[in-house]
N, CA, C and O of each residue as an XYZ file, in Angstrom:
460
protein
N      55.746     21.385     98.373
C      56.613     21.453     97.197
C      55.966     22.410     96.332
O      54.742     22.464     96.210
N      56.862     23.244     95.667
C      56.491     24.132     94.602
C      56.147     23.305     93.499
O      56.872     22.390     93.109
N      54.839     23.665     92.887
C      54.268     23.570     91.537
C      54.677     23.887     90.469
O      54.662     23.018     89.597
N      55.172     25.188     90.146
C      56.003     25.855     89.118
C      57.175     26.705     89.536
O      57.355     27.249     90.626
N      58.012     26.715     88.360
C      59.444     26.880     88.468
C      59.423     27.984     87.290
O      58.958     27.819     86.163
N      60.064     29.209     87.834
C      60.610     30.183     86.822
C      61.743     29.741     86.306
O      62.272     28.668     86.598
N      62.188     30.618     85.459
C      63.932     30.047     84.438
C      64.816     29.992     85.406
O      65.726     29.187     85.208
N      64.861     30.807     86.760
C      66.023     30.941     87.642
C      65.714     29.327     88.441
O      66.758     28.681     88.528
N      64.909     28.857     88.816
C      64.926     27.637     89.410
C      65.059     26.408     88.407
O      65.634     25.350     88.663
N      64.416     26.747     87.207
C      64.985     25.919     86.009
C      66.681     25.428     85.993
O      67.231     24.330     86.073
N      67.188     26.871     85.842
C      68.481     26.921     85.879
C      69.043     26.223     87.132
O      69.968     25.467     86.837
N      68.807     26.253     88.194
C      69.414     25.395     89.595
C      69.190     23.889     89.453
O      69.581     23.173     90.374
N      68.625     23.365     88.435
C      68.242     22.071     88.245
C      69.166     21.379     86.677
O      69.634     20.251     86.521
N      69.163     22.494     85.774
C      70.094     21.804     85.022
C      71.190     22.712     84.492
O      71.295     23.925     84.677
N      72.008     21.888     83.781
C      73.557     22.474     83.496
C      73.474     23.363     82.072
O      74.453     23.794     81.463
N      72.153     23.519     81.716
C      72.086     24.158     80.297
C      72.019     25.760     80.759
O      71.394     26.131     81.752
N      72.754     26.634     79.889
C      72.641     27.874     79.910
C      72.380     28.511     78.249
O      72.542     27.867     77.212
N      71.994     29.753     78.349
C      71.713     30.479     76.920
C      73.171     30.174     76.177
O      74.283     30.346     76.679
N      72.844     29.644     74.760
C      71.537     29.749     74.293
C      70.864     28.522     74.034
O      70.026     28.392     73.142
N      71.259     27.541     74.881
C      70.820     26.226     74.825
C      69.910     25.726     75.970
O      69.607     24.534     75.940
N      69.454     26.469     76.941
C      68.369     26.312     77.676
C      66.818     26.286     77.003
O      66.380     27.407     76.746
N      66.060     25.307     76.731
C      65.182     25.366     75.888
C      63.542     25.395     76.150
O      62.607     25.459     75.352
N      63.592     25.304     77.965
C      62.299     25.489     78.224
C      62.378     26.881     79.306
O      63.419     27.135     79.912
N      61.523     27.460     79.402
C      61.109     28.509     80.140
C      60.654     28.634     81.209
O      61.099     29.446     82.020
N      59.452     27.683     81.489
C      58.913     27.581     82.740
C      58.390     26.091     82.971
O      58.227     25.185     82.153
N      58.163     26.132     84.460
C      57.672     24.809     84.496
C      56.072     25.137     85.188
O      55.848     25.817     86.189
N      55.184     24.505     84.413
C      53.717     25.075     84.828
C      53.506     24.117     85.712
O      52.833     24.695     86.566
N      53.632     23.137     86.024
C      53.293     21.831     86.872
C      54.255     20.906     86.947
O      54.812     20.472     85.939
N      54.578     20.464     88.324
C      55.493     19.442     88.569
C      54.759     18.581     89.878
O      54.512     19.056     90.987
N      54.497     17.224     89.429
C      54.223     16.095     90.313
C      55.327     15.135     90.633
O      55.152     14.008     90.168
N      56.458     15.331     91.344
C      57.367     14.427     91.610
C      57.021     12.892     91.253
O      56.003     12.527     91.841
N      57.559     11.982     90.506
C      57.309     10.872     90.584
C      56.244     10.581     89.725
O      55.993      9.417     89.411
N      55.591     11.540     89.315
C      54.381     11.361     88.035
C      54.603     12.247     86.692
O      54.756     11.685     85.607
N      54.613     13.783     86.828
C      54.452     14.489     85.699
C      55.142     15.471     85.798
O      55.528     15.820     86.914
N      55.432     16.076     84.826
C      55.936     17.676     84.656
C      55.185     18.074     83.275
O      55.006     17.353     82.293
N      54.771     19.499     83.484
C      54.110     20.378     82.359
C      55.067     21.713     82.151
O      55.033     22.687     82.903
N      55.844     21.595     81.106
C      56.865     22.752     80.775
C      56.576     23.543     79.523
O      56.226     22.991     78.480
N      56.716     24.749     79.638
C      56.607     25.737     78.473
C      57.677     26.587     77.991
O      58.459     27.263     78.660
N      57.599     26.450     76.699
C      58.804     27.195     75.938
C      58.045     28.192     74.841
O      57.401     27.832     73.855
N      58.300     29.516     75.284
C      57.634     30.595     74.295
C      58.761     30.653     73.282
O      59.940     30.895     73.539
N      58.232     30.398     72.098
C      59.430     30.369     70.791
C      58.984     32.111     70.380
O      57.873     32.640     70.350
N      60.511     32.746     70.066
C      60.564     34.071     69.699
C      61.287     33.933     68.373
O      61.885     32.939     67.961
N      61.126     35.113     67.773
C      61.749     35.562     66.757
C      63.441     35.746     67.151
O      64.226     35.616     66.212
N      63.832     35.957     68.113
C      65.089     36.306     68.552
C      65.958     35.157     69.080
O      66.980     35.422     69.713
N      65.579     33.863     68.836
C      65.848     32.490     69.234
C      67.224     32.456     67.908
O      67.095     32.688     66.706
N      68.250     32.153     68.533
C      69.548     32.233     67.674
C      69.397     31.356     66.533
O      69.876     31.754     65.471
N      68.832     30.264     66.563
C      68.785     29.174     65.505
C      67.726     29.614     64.450
O      67.424     28.898     63.495
N      67.198     30.809     64.683
C      66.424     31.138     63.191
C      67.129     32.028     62.800
O      66.292     32.766     62.279
N      68.397     32.664     62.629
C      69.262     33.053     61.754
C      69.769     32.248     60.599
O      70.321     32.701     59.596
N      69.537     31.124     60.843
C      70.194     30.077     59.703
C      69.163     29.075     59.577
O      69.699     28.057     59.139
N      67.730     28.869     59.790
C      66.979     27.819     59.950
C      65.515     28.647     59.781
O      64.889     28.800     60.830
N      65.017     29.105     58.742
C      65.658     29.153     57.458
C      65.667     30.883     57.394
O      64.723     31.470     57.923
N      66.482     31.471     56.901
C      66.028     32.925     56.651
C      64.991     33.179     55.851
O      64.933     32.643     54.744
N      64.071     33.989     56.270
C      62.601     34.561     55.545
C      61.606     33.557     55.880
O      60.411     33.758     55.662
N      62.130     32.277     56.502
C      61.280     31.298     56.721
C      61.578     30.422     57.784
O      61.920     29.264     57.548
N      61.454     30.996     59.283
C      62.034     30.730     60.320
C      61.110     29.376     60.932
O      59.937     29.451     61.299
N      61.898     28.234     60.936
C      61.184     27.019     61.510
C      61.992     26.558     62.564
O      63.187     26.412     62.306
N      61.520     26.251     63.904
C      62.764     25.642     64.757
C      62.823     24.092     64.680
O      61.972     23.215     64.534
N      64.316     24.109     64.853
C      64.561     22.689     64.112
C      64.126     21.490     64.925
O      64.389     21.405     66.125
N      63.545     20.686     64.345
C      63.143     19.320     65.134
C      63.941     18.899     66.380
O      63.529     18.799     67.536
N      65.279     18.655     65.849
C      66.106     18.451     67.303
C      66.182     19.320     68.281
O      66.612     18.897     69.355
N      65.864     20.480     68.193
C      65.904     21.204     69.328
C      64.378     21.249     70.078
O      64.366     21.814     71.172
N      63.273     20.777     69.649
C      62.042     20.523     70.188
C      62.211     19.268     70.768
O      61.649     19.019     71.835
N      63.086     18.240     70.068
C      62.943     16.791     71.120
C      64.207     17.315     72.020
O      64.327     16.472     72.909
N      65.275     18.402     72.202
C      66.111     18.821     73.266
C      65.087     19.457     74.450
O      65.110     19.076     75.620
N      64.398     20.253     74.047
C      63.259     20.887     74.843
C      62.519     19.888     75.976
O      62.410     20.017     77.195
N      62.023     18.761     74.987
C      61.520     17.596     75.739
C      62.455     17.231     76.680
O      62.178     17.517     77.845
N      63.323     16.761     76.497
C      64.334     15.887     77.214
C      64.823     17.019     78.463
O      65.118     16.496     79.538
N      64.898     18.200     78.390
C      65.067     19.212     79.414
C      63.976     19.300     80.145
O      64.272     19.456     81.330
N      62.659     19.263     79.920
C      61.513     19.111     80.657
C      61.694     17.805     81.433
O      61.737     17.846     82.663
N      61.813     16.527     80.705
C      62.099     15.178     81.649
C      62.961     15.164     82.663
O      62.765     14.548     83.710
N      64.382     16.125     82.300
C      65.435     15.971     83.450
C      64.833     16.869     84.662
O      65.007     16.384     85.780
N      64.234     17.957     84.604
C      63.527     18.545     85.616
C      62.658     17.590     86.512
O      62.673     17.587     87.743
N      61.871     16.749     85.673
C      60.994     15.631     86.410
C      62.103     14.765     87.172
O      62.059     14.682     88.399
N      63.073     14.137     86.447
C      63.541     13.055     87.141
C      64.608     13.631     87.985
O      65.055     12.855     88.830
N      65.222     15.056     87.941
C      65.643     15.596     89.230
C      64.929     15.749     90.410
O      65.371     15.852     91.554
N      63.680     15.753     89.984
C      62.720     16.199     91.203
C      62.387     14.565     91.918
O      62.050     14.300     93.072
N      62.604     13.732     90.863
C      61.786     12.358     91.423
C      62.648     11.262     91.842
O      62.145     10.323     92.458
N      63.905     11.281     91.571
C      64.743     10.095     91.851
C      65.309     10.172     93.161
O      65.821     11.264     93.408
N      65.361      9.282     94.101
C      65.778      9.329     95.310
C      67.219      9.584     95.191
O      67.754      8.960     94.275
N      67.872     10.236     95.788
C      69.324     10.623     96.321
C      70.190     11.299     94.888
O      71.416     11.363     94.797
N      69.279     11.724     93.927
C      69.800     12.531     93.075
C      70.813     13.710     93.475
O      70.387     14.616     94.192
N      72.255     13.722     92.991
C      72.909     14.650     93.375
C      72.746     16.015     92.687
O      72.182     16.193     91.607
N      73.169     16.709     93.259
C      72.837     18.327     92.696
C      73.585     18.757     91.412
O      73.069     19.379     90.484
N      74.868     18.343     91.484
C      75.464     18.152     90.261
C      75.554     17.267     89.068
O      76.085     17.558     87.997
N      74.792     15.812     89.482
C      74.809     15.007     88.451
C      73.973     15.250     87.453
O      72.976     15.971     87.473
N      74.559     14.409     86.272
C      73.776     14.674     85.143
C      72.742     13.893     84.491
O      73.256     12.830     84.145
N      71.473     13.939     84.156
C      70.890     12.893     83.496
C      70.920     13.098     82.195
O      71.026     14.175     81.609
N      70.803     11.797     81.660
C      71.099     11.942     80.125
C      69.858     11.097     79.429
O      69.289     10.138     79.950
N      69.591     11.627     78.235
C      68.199     11.464     77.735
C      69.092     10.635     76.860
O      70.172     11.119     76.521
N      68.674      9.165     76.371
C      69.518      8.406     75.597
C      68.439      8.195     73.990
O      69.027      8.224     72.909
N      67.144      8.029     74.021
C      66.772      7.767     72.913
C      65.238      8.058     72.677
O      64.553      8.173     73.693
N      64.689      8.175     71.577
C      63.390      8.322     71.105
C      63.159      7.544     69.887
O      64.026      7.431     69.019
N      61.998      7.005     69.811
C      61.545      6.099     68.549
C      60.440      6.554     67.896
O      59.642      6.982     68.730
N      59.990      6.668     66.678
C      58.961      7.074     65.838
C      58.504      8.416     66.375
O      57.432      8.647     66.935
N      59.622      9.379     66.080
C      59.072     10.770     66.361
C      58.326     11.556     65.325
O      58.930     11.798     64.280
N      57.268     11.928     65.447
C      56.638     12.734     64.138
C      56.407     13.799     64.869
O      56.076     13.868     66.052
N      56.723     15.145     63.613
C      56.116     16.466     64.087
C      55.023     16.729     63.313
O      55.099     16.421     62.124
N      54.082     17.202     63.705
C      52.958     17.203     62.861
C      52.452     18.645     62.294
O      51.393     18.744     61.674
N      53.358     19.825     62.579
C      53.413     20.803     61.878
C      54.703     21.749     62.291
O      55.351     21.568     63.322
N      54.930     22.624     61.476
C      56.357     23.612     61.874
C      56.070     24.282     62.889
O      54.977     24.847     62.907
N      56.957     24.403     64.001
C      57.199     25.261     65.085
C      57.700     26.957     63.913
O      58.414     27.106     62.921
N      56.873     27.869     64.738
C      57.374     28.960     63.998
C      57.402     30.286     65.475
O      56.923     30.115     66.596
N      58.069     31.447     64.989
C      58.094     32.497     65.993
C      56.680     32.554     66.481
O      55.724     32.370     65.728
N      56.579     32.795     67.661
C      55.219     33.567     68.264
C      54.316     31.953     68.790
O      53.177     31.975     69.256
N      54.986     30.894     68.618
C      54.376     29.688     69.148
C      54.493     29.371     70.218
O      55.526     29.830     70.705
N      53.802     28.655     71.019
C      54.271     28.330     72.610
C      54.129     26.644     72.670
O      53.105     26.021     72.386
N      55.359     26.090     73.092
C      55.258     24.663     73.120
C      54.750     24.146     74.587
O      55.050     24.912     75.503
N      54.164     23.189     74.887
C      53.922     22.973     75.830
C      54.144     21.247     76.135
O      53.427     20.453     75.526
N      54.899     20.889     76.847
C      55.363     19.629     76.718
C      54.947     18.803     78.329
O      55.447     19.119     79.409
N      54.088     17.881     78.148
C      53.719     16.905     79.450
C      54.433     15.686     79.336
O      54.154     14.779     78.551
N      55.416     15.702     80.195
C      56.103     14.584     80.184
C      55.811     13.656     81.597
O      55.645     14.146     82.714
N      55.788     12.080     81.242
C      55.282     11.466     82.364
C      56.468     10.814     82.817
O      57.456     10.677     82.095
N      56.392     10.388     84.055
C      57.660      9.367     84.746
C      57.268      7.963     84.595
O      56.153      7.566     84.936
N      58.089      7.274     84.134
C      57.532      5.883     84.141
C      58.327      4.602     84.587
O      57.783      3.497     84.557
């Protein structure tokens, strides 16, 4: 099984498309265990036009969305009998804390565990 996925392989697993696909690469995938995903944050992201002009910060809800997409890749490769066109829903998060702003030039690396 492949350990890394480029954007084309990610798009084969997720229904999201530009501008709402929030992960760029899967760095590691162990079905049934974990996924490590990468998001390169660039000044060209559409959300920076309004959040905030002159002080671009990635909205927290989109950071959570990226986490959800990484988790969906893991679930798609881990759940037995998962249909190619079926959707996986991210239902909730509790006690989310952001330690610092995410700005253009940052890289986000998400490690998600399958529980």
